Structures are given as structure tokens and as C-alpha cells.
BAPA-782299 format. One line per 8 residues: their letters; for each residue x, y, z of C-alpha. Coordinates in steps of 0.001 Angstrom, whole numbers. Each point is the difference from the previous one (the first is absolute). Layout:
residues N
A> X Y Z | ...
//
This chain:
residues 535
MTSRRPAL> -44514 -61570 -31574 | -3070 2315 86 | 198 2306 2896 | -2353 2575 1513 | 2972 2046 1324 | 203 2601 -2780 | -3653 841 98 | 69 305 3710
LKSLMTCA> 3009 2267 -68 | -1772 2143 -2609 | -2831 223 2335 | 2152 928 2704 | 1732 2691 -2079 | -3293 1540 -902 | -969 166 3783 | 3435 1670 520
ALWAALCV> -450 2488 -2631 | -3429 954 1174 | 1382 385 3567 | 2865 2215 -1238 | -2545 2147 -1979 | -1978 435 3183 | 3199 1048 1831 | 1136 2524 -2582
AGPAHAQP> -3294 1329 -1220 | -1112 1115 3461 | -3405 1507 848 | -1155 -84 -3680 | -268 -3728 193 | -834 -343 3789 | -3225 -1773 622 | -2717 2334 1445
DTEVVLTA> -484 -2105 3155 | 3706 3 742 | 981 3468 -785 | 1314 2145 2809 | 1588 3482 525 | 2734 295 2688 | 1001 3294 1412 | 2732 610 2475
RDGALRVE> -1174 1503 3187 | 2312 2943 -447 | -1277 488 -3648 | 3377 -644 -1652 | -974 -3124 -1780 | -2957 -1185 -2184 | -263 -3591 -1341 | -2781 -1342 -2254
GSLLGFDG> -248 -3540 -1116 | -1587 -3437 602 | 115 -1588 3462 | 1906 -3178 -226 | 108 -935 3578 | 74 873 3798 | 1933 -1784 2795 | -1481 1857 2895
TFLRVATE> 2579 2667 -140 | 1239 605 -3564 | -2064 634 -3209 | 1245 -1437 -3384 | -1131 2129 -2959 | 604 -317 -3611 | 744 3479 -1475 | 1171 1528 -3224
HGEVTLPL> 3508 -56 1320 | -289 -3831 1069 | -853 -1660 3268 | 426 2060 3149 | -417 -924 3634 | -1115 2541 2536 | -1023 -122 3684 | -3607 661 606
AKVNCEGA> 619 1853 3148 | 1993 2767 -2084 | -2533 620 -2639 | -3781 925 -555 | -1697 -2688 -2157 | -2864 850 -2194 | -2021 -2689 -2097 | -2297 -2820 675
ACPDPASF> 2906 -2433 255 | 1626 1890 2910 | 236 -2540 2827 | -1150 708 3699 | 2956 -936 2221 | -2274 -522 2912 | -2102 -2769 -1632 | 2751 -1386 -2220
VPMLRLSG> 607 -3762 39 | 2896 -1265 -2098 | -752 -2403 -2803 | 2616 -2286 -1562 | -1036 -1041 -3466 | 1782 -3211 -1220 | -280 -1522 -3419 | 1442 -3054 -1640
TARLGETV> 310 -3829 317 | -2815 -1827 1631 | 2422 -2232 1999 | 897 3019 2147 | -3299 1911 -140 | -2329 -2828 538 | 1748 -2104 2508 | 3229 1181 1470
LPALVEGY> -417 3725 547 | -3557 -353 1454 | 1379 -2537 2428 | 2700 2554 902 | -2536 2670 428 | -2108 -1979 2419 | 3212 -1156 1822 | 1044 3599 377
ARAHELVP> -3481 854 1455 | 319 -2798 2585 | 3569 972 931 | -1121 3578 580 | -3471 -491 1465 | -1693 1440 -2852 | -3383 -1169 -1532 | 154 -1054 -3668
ERREGPDG> -3081 328 -2288 | 36 -1450 -3579 | -2551 951 -2760 | -87 -61 -3788 | 221 3361 -1723 | -2323 874 -2951 | 2926 -416 -2406 | 839 -3498 1112
RALYTLAG> 2777 1143 2294 | 338 -1602 3441 | -104 2763 2694 | 1312 -322 3553 | -477 2374 2767 | 2012 -202 3196 | -1694 1700 2864 | 834 712 3726
TDGAPLLR> -1893 -1484 2857 | -2182 3191 -66 | -1064 -888 -3544 | 1954 3014 -1464 | 1613 -1003 -3421 | 3810 300 87 | 1229 -1592 -3312 | -1715 -1253 -3167
FAFRLTSS> 1223 -2344 -2764 | -1333 -587 -3503 | 1189 -3058 -2003 | -465 -197 -3734 | 704 -3559 -1136 | 1611 -34 -3561 | 3448 -1074 -1083 | 3506 1278 611
EDGFADLL> 13 2024 -3290 | -3436 1540 722 | 1099 893 3620 | 2962 1744 -1351 | -2244 1932 -2576 | -2238 1111 2778 | 3059 1206 1954 | 1068 2028 -3122
ANEADIAM> -3488 1540 -239 | -348 846 3615 | -2913 -2509 375 | 2189 -1907 2482 | 2397 944 2824 | 1782 -3208 36 | 468 -2733 -2742 | -348 -3734 1081
TERPLDED> 2224 -2245 -2302 | 1081 -3551 -297 | 3088 786 -1942 | 2687 2840 44 | -704 2816 -2434 | 1930 -32 -3233 | 2317 2811 -1296 | -2822 1477 -2352
ELAMARDA> -2213 269 3047 | 2550 1476 2272 | 784 2583 -2697 | -3723 820 -306 | -202 381 3813 | 2832 2561 -17 | -1549 1857 -2970 | -3313 232 1828
GLGRLDAP> 1679 1459 3151 | -254 -3016 2311 | 3612 -82 509 | 2435 -3017 -236 | -2129 -2964 813 | 3005 -2183 87 | 1768 2012 2769 | 277 -1174 3410
GRLQLVAL> -3262 164 1934 | -2299 415 -3136 | -449 -3755 -314 | -1419 -1543 3152 | 180 -3763 -170 | -3057 -1361 1782 | 410 -3788 -381 | 1155 -2694 -2391
DALVPVVA> -2359 -2189 -1803 | 724 -2976 -2305 | -1789 -1818 -2891 | -295 -3728 198 | -876 -2579 -2728 | -2823 -2208 1265 | -1573 -3207 -1351 | -2577 -2477 1389
PGRGIEAL> 1126 -2467 2652 | 1113 -3177 -1553 | 1046 1535 -3400 | 3288 -2091 420 | 2415 3072 -520 | 1830 1858 2901 | 2103 2584 -1750 | 380 2029 -3282
SLPQLSRL> 2756 1993 -1381 | -686 3537 -1118 | 279 -805 -3611 | -2415 -2901 466 | -2418 2413 1784 | 385 2510 -2795 | -743 -2549 -2601 | -3120 -1270 1799
FAGEIADW> -1567 3486 171 | 913 683 -3535 | -1924 -3013 -1215 | 3211 -1761 -1286 | -462 -2950 2465 | -3581 -1158 -686 | -49 -3347 1743 | 1433 -1007 3454
SELGAGAG> 1672 -3169 -1573 | 2591 2371 -1646 | 1164 663 3636 | -196 -3695 1062 | -2962 654 2272 | -2560 -2307 -1638 | -2331 805 -2955 | -2371 2826 -12
PVRLHLGP> -655 3346 -1636 | 1519 2880 1776 | -2670 2567 1237 | 1294 3491 929 | -1408 2068 2808 | 878 3559 1006 | -1291 2947 2041 | -1546 3090 -1554
AGSGQMQG> 1785 1591 -3008 | 1730 3221 712 | 552 -702 3668 | 3398 804 1441 | 608 -3664 704 | -871 -1125 -3571 | 2220 2821 -1480 | 2820 -1218 2287
FEAMVLGR> -616 -3628 -1079 | -24 807 -3684 | 3334 2011 275 | 1852 -2567 2056 | -1318 -3322 -1475 | -951 1119 -3585 | 1696 3202 -779 | 3574 -1004 886
FDRALAEE> -178 -2964 -2431 | -1760 2222 -2776 | -3213 -2006 220 | -3598 1205 -53 | -2910 -1476 2068 | -1989 -2626 -1559 | -3538 973 -1072 | -1819 -2731 1773
VTRHADEA> 207 1029 3620 | -2743 -211 2698 | -70 3240 1944 | -1177 257 3698 | -1220 2937 1911 | 1798 -966 3113 | 2638 -2264 1527 | -2334 -2247 1874
ALAAAVAA> -2036 -858 -3151 | 3213 -612 -1961 | 1437 -2311 2632 | -3326 -1907 242 | -94 -509 -3761 | 3598 -1223 -330 | -471 -2362 2975 | -3154 -1542 -1497
DPDAIGML> 1547 -550 -3559 | 2833 -2619 -438 | 1089 1695 -3232 | -7 3641 1272 | 3004 2196 843 | -158 3434 1499 | 1967 2866 1526 | -785 1036 3525
PFGRVGNA> 1597 2247 2738 | 2219 -1513 2489 | -2108 -970 3062 | -3239 56 -1996 | -5 -3478 -1832 | -3035 -1462 1803 | -413 -3793 -701 | 2150 294 -3180
QPLALTGP> 3556 -1707 69 | 2817 2649 -355 | 3035 -894 -2144 | 3613 610 585 | 2137 1810 -2643 | 3088 -1903 -1278 | 2735 605 -2419 | 2324 -1908 -2233
CGLRSTAR> 2739 -439 2734 | -2465 -1532 2493 | -428 2841 2391 | -3579 76 1161 | -1852 3106 1472 | -3192 -216 2016 | -2070 3049 1097 | 586 174 3712
PETVTTGD> 219 3003 2356 | 3874 -180 2 | 227 -255 -3685 | -2507 2722 -846 | 1451 2486 2660 | 3503 -544 -1437 | -1164 259 -3641 | 1576 -3382 -613
YPLTLPLA> -3252 -1428 -1427 | -27 1215 -3730 | -3534 1142 -256 | 55 2435 3001 | -1995 3293 -404 | 607 3167 2159 | -3158 1689 1323 | 883 3496 213
LYLPMRRF> -1181 3478 376 | 1380 2889 -2124 | -171 3389 1905 | 446 3245 -2024 | 2071 2840 1345 | -2667 1863 1960 | -1100 537 3563 | -2407 -2299 1640
APAVDAFL> -2252 755 3030 | 1656 -1125 3323 | -2695 -2672 421 | 880 -1561 -3376 | 3784 28 854 | -780 -1702 3191 | -1826 -2736 -1819 | 2817 -440 -2502
EWIPTAEA> 2649 -185 2686 | -2035 -2659 1812 | 165 -2446 -3019 | 3587 -1205 775 | -663 -592 3697 | -136 -3446 1675 | -3782 352 537 | -540 626 -3787
QLVLRRAG> 2160 -2928 -849 | -2376 -2336 1869 | -2892 1499 -2000 | 1850 -671 -3250 | 598 -3627 870 | -3714 -642 667 | -748 1740 -3386 | 1841 -2767 -1642
VAGLAPLP> 3191 2069 -1228 | 3608 16 1279 | 651 3108 2021 | 3146 1979 361 | 1196 -1027 3469 | 3412 -1551 -298 | -539 -3782 -14 | 3010 -1939 1569
IPIARQGD> 964 -3025 -1879 | 2775 -1927 1926 | 2560 -1660 -2063 | -1106 -3336 1545 | -3199 439 -1985 | 1688 673 -3312 | 1201 -3736 -609 | -1832 -237 -3248
RIAGAVIA> 1522 3251 -1235 | 3613 -1163 970 | -699 -3376 -1542 | -1019 1609 -3207 | 3135 2150 -8 | 1999 -3193 130 | -1936 -1527 -2790 | -140 3148 -2132
AGDDTDLR> 3671 888 452 | 1622 683 -3300 | 3585 -324 -1241 | 728 3433 1550 | -1132 -797 3548 | 1986 -2705 1949 | -417 -1447 3438 | 2364 2733 1569
DLQRMLRV> -2296 2711 -1167 | -2947 -1656 1739 | 2061 -844 3044 | 1100 3796 267 | -3713 1145 -330 | -1222 -2382 2664 | 2704 1100 2467 | -921 3577 -507
LKGRERLS> -3725 -666 366 | 309 -2602 2874 | -1631 1323 3209 | -2154 2591 -1893 | -3520 36 -1327 | -1357 1411 -3202 | -2517 2806 236 | -2620 132 -2698
PTFRFETG> 727 3453 -1596 | 1952 -716 -3133 | 1375 2573 -2358 | -101 -501 -3777 | 1255 2369 -2729 | -866 1255 -3386 | 1223 -2333 -2858 | 3728 204 -403
SAALDAVS> 869 2687 2542 | 540 787 3766 | -3071 2272 64 | -2736 -1245 2410 | -3456 -757 -1482 | -3002 1901 1345 | -1117 -2654 2550 | 3587 -201 1332
RSHVVQLA> 191 3722 423 | -3006 -436 2309 | 1726 -2801 1930 | 2988 2424 437 | -2171 2535 1613 | -1495 -2548 2311 | 3410 -1415 1038 | 1286 3431 750
QAIRDGSH> -3046 805 2090 | 463 -3286 1825 | 3708 704 721 | -829 3607 1155 | -2736 -1297 2383 | 2263 -2510 1590 | -1559 -3180 -1261 | 3462 -1473 -811
AGQVLLLA> 1897 1361 2784 | 2495 -2537 1277 | -3 -1811 -3306 | 2508 -376 -2738 | -1845 465 -3296 | 1565 -1381 -3119 | -988 836 -3515 | 888 -2970 -2199
GFSDGLGG> 368 542 -3683 | -710 -2739 -2529 | 117 -67 -3936 | -1435 -2146 -2775 | 2345 -2458 -1732 | 825 1978 -3010 | 3419 1244 -255 | 3214 -1159 1732
PDANHDLA> 164 -645 3823 | 2183 3150 650 | -2341 2208 -1889 | -2987 -1500 1741 | 1533 477 3405 | 1002 3598 -694 | -3483 857 -1242 | -1695 -1716 2867
LERAEAVR> 2423 2030 2373 | -907 3195 -1848 | -3670 -603 508 | 427 -814 3655 | 1966 3321 494 | -2633 1813 -1950 | -2715 -1099 2368 | 2233 883 3059
AAVLSLLG> 605 3454 -1517 | -3660 512 -561 | -957 -862 3606 | 2929 2213 1345 | -1302 2967 -2136 | -3327 -46 1595 | 1659 -202 3563 | 1980 3027 -609
GRLPEGNL> 3192 -1763 -1129 | 615 -2001 3101 | -1521 -2864 2101 | -1433 647 3512 | 2222 -1148 2680 | -310 -3809 847 | -804 -839 -3638 | 2318 -1867 -2483
LEVAAFGE> -783 -430 -3854 | 2398 -2106 -1798 | 333 -1244 -3625 | 1123 -3222 -1499 | -348 -1519 -3555 | -368 -3637 -1127 | -624 422 -3737 | -2023 -2812 -1427
ALPVGCDD> 490 -2317 3046 | -3593 -155 1203 | -2612 125 -3018 | -3590 210 805 | -1071 -408 -3646 | 1343 -1715 -3027 | 2707 1851 -1829 | -1016 -1512 -3361
TEPGREIN> -3206 2277 54 | -282 3703 137 | -2529 34 2754 | 2378 -2105 2044 | 2940 2263 -613 | -2076 2929 966 | -762 -1276 3475 | 3540 -1210 423
RRVELWAG> 1327 3578 -289 | -666 1084 3613 | 1361 1162 3311 | -1313 -1925 3053 | -230 1472 3441 | 1461 -2361 2929 | 137 816 3613 | 2071 -1566 2833
PAPVPPR> 1041 874 3600 | 2705 2727 489 | 3253 -1427 1171 | 600 8 3648 | 2967 2350 745 | 2857 -1672 1837 | 381 740 3693
//
């Protein structure tokens, strides 16, 4: 299929090369309006270079020896770019996907202002950026935000070029991008704490009400948007020419859609697609046209009819809060921030640390995305999933396997954080590493005191039952080890974290498709009351 990926990567590499040249070449390439000279108060050190940033305490400067960080209080600063600490107001520059920068993060900024009795002011900058200022009750500005709405790729390029402090993405960075970040001095962006998961979103296929279809498989959805299915009669949904509708080309959502729906089946998008500037326009156009089909974010479908996703084995997945937060819905997208290895102003740190709180989770829910608060799913509400497991049970899963699983899970409830892995390994993927950090913090803060937490490992149906059980157990133990490593090697008193493995006993996707196998390879988090000690 034709892909924009190589061209995008080449563009990013160019940015990285330019950035590296700036760091290495030093003052000769410094821009006149950013050039500074720093001299230690005792005269023992002199540094010249281009000022990259100031967090209220430390200066970041690109010099001929690379990037250096020095405390402003310990040096004399000469040059037009030298900051005045008395009037300094921290500015957080964010660039990337519009789903985060246009809706989700502005809602969080305003929610943070309400929670801390600050006054938010929004205005449009001359370069098209959305600018927010949070001021105290006396009117003095305390924190500023600048949002540049582009795509996940462009946000990462801005991070490389020091045009942004944080990249906003709708997908994990790939290995090439992670390598470029390391080469540019941004550190390991896949390390714990470098990726901050904000929320989970999902893409949903939608049609007009009354179209006569309730579900599609991913291969059918792929063929529709590749133009291979041109008439609805081919799907048994009545005659009519299929008309395709999507959001703006190049947006993070559409890049995610093309990768998950078209790219994984080696297909390219059809040429005849109607593009819409925003979600409301797309939803209205699809709802008004009985022959239309479109893709919209979870919770933003308007009057259009959302479709479930189904597979050859009969399992059906609908985008609901519990299926999105668990990642069991196949077209789930992570909304994440990538933070480089550098200091942020205390006011910026305070905002970032507020995002996982209960107050922020309510804001996220109103913004139409699934937040990160653990969503309890009692086993009594999982009848469809258990019934599906019985129906989809293969030759290697018998009734005794299901009975053993239900005996272990009885009396517990599933919590939404779910851990998934790189293909064919026990290495956690980027989103799951963020879940590990959140779980460790919750345990440390006492959120699960008095509970027994269970990490339940599952596999896909490939391989024999013994191998699948062992791999599922290995993955569950890998998650436990990752949590313990963040807690200093031991659990706080009053906490229990157990592991169990059930192999292929409870599939959430069809094993006869690769997307189904991907979501089946997982470790679920379950919680139950601690046993009462005998008297």
C-alpha cells in the first residue's frame, strides 16, 4: 500500500539533524535573539550559546559542547534573551494531535483552574496557536499554555526541534522515533514517567439510522474504506452506493485509523472520500445520508448510528466506557503526552501531577473520552464475555478450565487497567508501562489497602494449552515484577498482589484474526476483599 510514513520519517530526521547541528555547533549557529553569555559569579566558568529554556530556576543552553543546564542564581546572564526571574511566568508549549490540543487538554486546563481558584483566559496567538493564561485572584499570571494543533508526527518533530516542550500523540512512538529522541538528547521517551497517558479514545464506524446493519468485521471495514466494497448489497444491507466520510487528512485520529484499519491489511484508502473539518459536521453528514459510512471518536457520534465490531468466531465488541478503558475494543487509541528528560517549572509539574486525580477524571468524562480512574467491572456484569468464552472455546479449552477460572475470579471484580505486550514477548507495550506506573502509585498511596489484587494472565489460541498457560503466567509475573520494581522491591504493608494464568480460556477477540489475537494477549487486573484472619 502507499504510505506517507517514509516521507514523514525523512522529515523528522531532517529536523533531528538540524537540532543536533544546533547543539554541537554552539554560538556560531545561535540565533541573535536567543544568544546568551553565562559567567559564574566566582568567574570560574564562562558559557556561550543559545538559550533553549528557563523553568524559573535553571537555564538550558545549547553550547559548542552540547546542552547544559545551569542555575540562574549562580551565574551572571548577558544577552537580550536573559530572563527576569521577578517577572517570569512559566509557559508550557504543547504540539501534536488536535484531539488532545483542541478538546481534552483545554478542558483539563480549565478544570485545573477551577480546582485551584485560578482565572483562565483563552486567546488565539498570531501563529494560530491557542494560548491560555491562568492567573491568581489578584490578576497576576501564574502559568501559560500554548497549543499547536498538528498531528502526532508533527508534534514529535516540534519536540525534536525545541519548538515544543511536550508532544501530544494518539499513538505510541515507534522505534525510529524513539532512537531520534535519544540522539537529540531528549532521553529515553519509552522509560517510566516519560509517557504520560492522559485518556483513552476510540474510533467507531457510524452509518445513518435505518441502514439495516449493526456490526462489521475489521476486514469488512478495511475493504469498505479501500473502495473494494462499493455497494451495501454486498454486505446484505440493501442496495445503495457506499459513500465514505472521514475527518481531516493528516490528523492523529485519521493516521490511527489508516494504520489500524487499512495498514494492518495492506490496503490503501480509496480516492473518493469526503473530508470534514470537524466531528460535528461529519456526524451530521453521515446521519443525513443513508448510503454513508464514517469514522468518529467514541462519544462523539451525534445522530449517526454506531456499529459494533465483530469477528468470524461470533464475538462482538461495542465501544463502551468499560471496553475502551480496558483496551478490549479493537480500535482504542491512547491519548498521551511525551515528556523529554528535562526540568519543568514547579507550576507545570503541579498541573501534570493533577491529571490523574479524581477531579481531572470527571473533566475527562465530560470531554467525551475514557479517563484513567480504575473502572470496576463486577463479574456479574460480564455475562456476555463469559458466554462468549464458552461459545468460542476451542479444542484445547474444556469445561474444567473455565470452571477453574470462574472459581478463582468469583467474589472479585475486574478493574479496567489492562496490560498488553509487544508482539510475541513478555515485554510490556508503551501504554501498559504507563498503566504499571499508575498501579504502583495507587498501591503506594493506599488506594488498594485491604484488597487482594490479582494479575490474571491470558493468551491467544495459537500454540498448545501448556505453552499458552506458561506464557500467560510469564506475562502476569512480568507485570508484578514491574510494579514491585517501582515500589522498591516490596509491597506496602496491608497489600497483596497475586498472579494466576488461564491461557486462552477467556478470549475478548477472535483468534482467527491478528487483531483479535493481539487483544487476547493480556494481563487483567482483578480486586477482591482480603481474607478475614481466623480468630
